[in-house]
Structures are given as structure tokens and as C-alpha cells.
C-alpha positions in Angstrom: -67.2 9.5 -12.1 -64.3 7.2 -11.3 -63.7 5.7 -7.9 -61.2 7.3 -5.6 -57.9 5.4 -5.3 -55.8 5.1 -2.2 -53.2 7.5 -3.7 -55.8 10.2 -4.5 -55.7 13.2 -2.2 -58.7 14.2 -0.2 -59.9 17.8 -0.9 -62.8 20.1 0.0 -64.0 23.2 -1.7 -64.7 26.1 0.7 -66.1 29.4 -0.6 -64.9 28.6 -4.1 -61.4 27.5 -3.2 -60.2 23.9 -3.1 -58.2 22.9 0.0 -56.3 19.7 0.6 -57.4 17.5 3.6 -54.5 15.9 5.4 -55.3 12.3 6.2 -53.9 10.4 9.2 -54.8 6.7 9.6 -54.9 5.5 13.2 -55.4 1.9 14.2 -56.9 2.9 17.5 -59.4 5.3 16.0 -63.0 4.1 16.2 -64.5 6.9 14.0 -63.6 9.7 11.6 -62.5 12.9 13.3 -62.3 16.2 11.3 -60.6 19.3 12.5 -59.0 22.6 11.4 -55.6 23.3 12.9 -55.7 26.4 15.0 -52.1 27.4 14.1 -52.0 27.1 10.3 -55.7 26.5 9.3 -54.8 23.0 7.8 -57.8 20.7 7.5 -57.0 17.3 9.0 -58.9 14.0 9.1 -58.1 11.1 11.4 -59.7 7.8 10.4 -59.5 4.1 11.1 -57.4 2.1 8.6 -60.4 0.2 7.1 -62.4 3.2 5.9 -62.3 3.6 2.2 -61.3 6.7 0.3 -64.8 7.0 -1.0 -66.2 7.0 2.5 -63.6 9.5 3.7 -64.4 11.9 0.8 -68.1 11.6 1.5 -67.6 12.4 5.2 -65.5 15.5 4.3 -68.1 16.7 1.8 -71.0 16.2 4.3 -69.2 18.5 6.7 -68.5 21.3 4.3 -70.6 23.9 6.1 -68.9 23.2 9.4 -65.5 23.4 7.7 -66.3 26.7 6.1 -67.1 28.2 9.5 -64.1 26.8 11.3 -61.6 27.5 8.5 -62.8 31.1 8.2 -62.5 31.6 11.9 -59.0 30.3 12.1 -57.8 31.9 8.8 -59.0 35.3 10.0 -56.5 35.3 12.8 -53.9 38.0 12.0 -50.2 38.1 13.0 -49.4 40.3 16.0 -49.3 44.0 15.0 -47.9 47.1 16.6 -50.3 48.4 19.1 -51.8 45.0 19.9 -51.8 43.6 23.4 -50.3 40.3 24.3 -49.9 38.4 27.7 -46.5 38.1 29.2 -46.2 36.2 32.5 -50.0 36.3 32.5 -50.4 40.0 32.3 -51.4 42.1 29.3 -48.6 44.1 27.7 -48.9 46.4 24.7 -46.5 45.8 21.8 -44.9 48.6 19.8 -42.7 48.2 16.7 -40.4 51.2 16.8 -38.9 50.8 13.3 -35.6 52.2 14.5 -32.5 51.1 16.4 -31.5 49.4 18.7 -32.6 46.0 17.3 -33.7 44.6 20.6 -36.8 44.2 22.8 -37.2 46.5 25.7 -39.7 46.0 28.5 -41.0 48.7 30.8 -44.4 49.8 32.2 -46.1 46.8 30.6 -45.0 47.9 27.2 -42.8 45.7 24.8 -40.9 47.9 22.4 -39.4 46.0 19.6 -36.6 47.8 17.8 -35.3 47.4 14.3 -37.2 47.2 10.9 -40.9 46.8 11.6 -41.2 43.9 9.1 -38.7 41.9 11.2 -40.2 42.9 14.6 -42.7 39.9 15.0 -39.9 37.4 14.5 -37.6 39.3 16.8 -40.3 39.4 19.5 -40.8 35.7 19.2 -37.1 35.0 19.6 -37.1 37.2 22.7 -40.0 35.2 24.2 -38.2 32.0 23.4 -35.1 33.1 25.2 -37.1 34.3 28.2 -39.0 31.0 28.3 -35.8 28.9 28.2 -34.2 30.9 31.0 -37.2 31.0 33.3 -38.4 27.4 32.7 -34.8 26.2 33.4 -35.0 27.9 36.8 -38.5 26.5 37.4 -37.4 23.0 36.6 -34.4 23.3 38.9 -36.6 24.3 41.8 -39.0 21.4 41.3 -36.1 19.0 40.7 -34.8 19.9 44.2 -38.2 19.6 45.8 -38.7 16.1 44.2 -35.1 15.0 44.8 -34.3 14.3 41.1 -32.3 15.9 38.3 -32.5 16.6 34.6 -29.9 16.9 31.8 -31.1 19.9 30.0 -34.0 22.1 29.0 -35.0 22.9 25.4 -37.7 25.1 24.0 -40.0 24.4 21.0 -43.3 25.5 19.5 -45.4 22.3 19.6 -48.8 22.5 18.1 -50.8 21.0 21.0 -48.4 20.0 23.8 -47.0 22.2 26.6 -44.1 20.0 27.5 -42.4 16.6 27.4 -39.8 14.6 29.2 -37.4 12.2 27.5 -36.0 9.1 29.1 -32.5 10.7 28.8 -33.6 13.5 31.1 -34.3 16.3 28.6 -37.2 18.5 29.5 -38.8 20.2 26.5 -41.3 23.1 26.9 -43.5 25.1 24.6 -42.2 28.7 24.6 -45.8 30.0 24.8 -45.8 29.1 28.5 -44.0 32.4 29.0 -47.4 34.1 28.1 -49.3 32.1 30.7 -49.8 33.1 34.3 -46.7 32.3 36.4 -48.4 29.6 38.5 -49.7 27.8 35.3 -46.2 27.9 33.8 -44.7 26.5 37.0 -47.3 23.7 37.1 -46.2 22.6 33.7 -42.6 22.7 34.8 -43.5 20.5 37.9 -45.5 18.2 35.6 -42.5 17.4 33.4 -40.0 17.2 36.3 -42.4 14.6 37.9 -42.0 12.5 34.7 -38.4 12.1 35.6 -39.6 9.9 38.4 -42.6 8.3 36.7 -42.7 8.2 32.8 -46.5 7.8 32.9 -49.6 9.4 34.4 -50.2 6.8 37.2 -51.4 7.7 40.6 -47.8 7.7 41.8 -47.0 10.4 39.1 -49.8 12.6 40.2 -48.7 12.3 43.9 -45.3 13.7 42.8 -47.0 16.6 41.0 -49.2 17.3 44.1 -46.1 17.4 46.3 -44.6 20.0 44.1 -47.7 22.0 43.3 -50.6 21.2 45.7 -53.2 23.2 43.7 -52.3 21.7 40.3 -55.9 20.7 39.5 -57.0 24.3 39.2 -54.0 25.2 37.1 -54.7 22.3 34.7 -58.3 23.6 34.4 -56.9 27.1 33.4 -54.7 25.6 30.8 -57.5 23.6 29.3 -59.8 26.6 29.2 -57.4 29.2 27.9 -54.4 27.4 26.5 -55.9 27.3 23.0 -55.9 31.1 22.9 -52.1 31.1 23.5 -51.6 28.5 20.8 -53.4 30.7 18.3 -51.2 33.8 18.7 -49.2 34.3 15.5 -46.0 36.2 15.2 -45.2 35.6 11.5 -47.3 35.1 8.3 -46.2 31.4 8.3 -46.1 28.6 10.8 -43.0 28.3 12.9 -41.4 24.9 12.2 -40.4 23.2 15.4 
């Protein structure tokens, strides 16, 4: 058996199927870390620069049983279907695909009715959530900017894999649209967090004092996001990953 070359791809066979392993070298990594992406079931390996391809492949192979369990669990997550429940502003709403006009989303009595062809309904619902998120988070950001006596340039919405928000040095606040699914106070905490970065582009004590001034109980809200945020990230609206 020939030695693995640097250009050879890493793979793993799970339940009879061969899957690629996406490798990321990180100079700060002290050990190899293997994970299955919760959004698209990709298998990813982070490793220090000095670890050989042979060692990497061996590490992957030794963790085949764990990978089979994790990959199966993630791959079994189905896109949102008519009749399913989904949180909106932290409260459960039932989704219905009407398969008829008008081609819009209507909200009433904790029901989300999505008009138009049923095969296009998940994408239409996601677009509606994105628009809601942008409008509401822009208002949230404006409130906290006033409280903290600062200002921002604009608000944009994305579908980041693991981040809830970011703040650029140019004053752009970017939020994950899935915040619209979270409880109101959790969403507002993230808005306050990013607005605070307009004053401190770090996570220093000074930064957290700004956050506390805007949202005094932010610690509890951070705990909620850490405990339940992954569930929101896993929700799928299409049969493919949304590219941010």
C-alpha cells in the first residue's frame, strides 16, 4: 500500500459509502479535531500543520464508529414540511403549504400559511424569515445604538454556519437570520452584543460593560443561546445548504 501524499484527499467509509473529509490546517491547533457539520453533514478535520497525511487518515479511520453515529444523526434531519412546527420569535408556530395563490406568507393564530406551489414553499418561507429578521434586527440595533450613544452604517442578514452576528470596522452589523426564530430577549441580546462592538472591537472587560449597560441580564441569555442555538442552526428549509 503506497504512502498518502499531501495532495491525496482524506476519506472515510460509513455504512458502505465513501465520504470525503474536509481538512483544515491551523497553526494554533494543538490536536486533531473531527466533527460533522450540523447544517450539511460534511465531515471536517482540523489539525496542526505538522501532522502527516498518514497520521490524519489513521485518526479518521480510528473514529469511524463515532462518525457513523454523528453522520447518521445529522443526515436524518429532514427539511421543514407542511404541518411541522417551527419557532418564530421564540414561540412555536405550525407551518402549512397551501399549494395555491397568493404566493406569500400569511401569519395568524400562530400559523404560518405559505402560498404558491408547495415545492417552492420552503424557500419562500426562508425568504420571509430573512426579511422579518432584517427589519426587526435593524430596529433592535437602532435602540441599542441610542442607549450606547453610538451609530452604525447598515444591517445585513446572512446564514452563517456557527455565528450569530458580526460587526465590521466600517460599521456594518451582520446578523444570522435564524435569530428571528429565537426568543425576543435572546435576539435583542445579540443585537446589543454587536452594537457594543462598535465601541470595542474585542471582548475585553470594557466591551462586556457596554453589553451589560444595554442588556443587564445578558449572561442568562448567552446561556440560552449556547444550550439551544444549535437546534436553530439545524433547521433546514431546502434540500441543499443555503450559500451565504
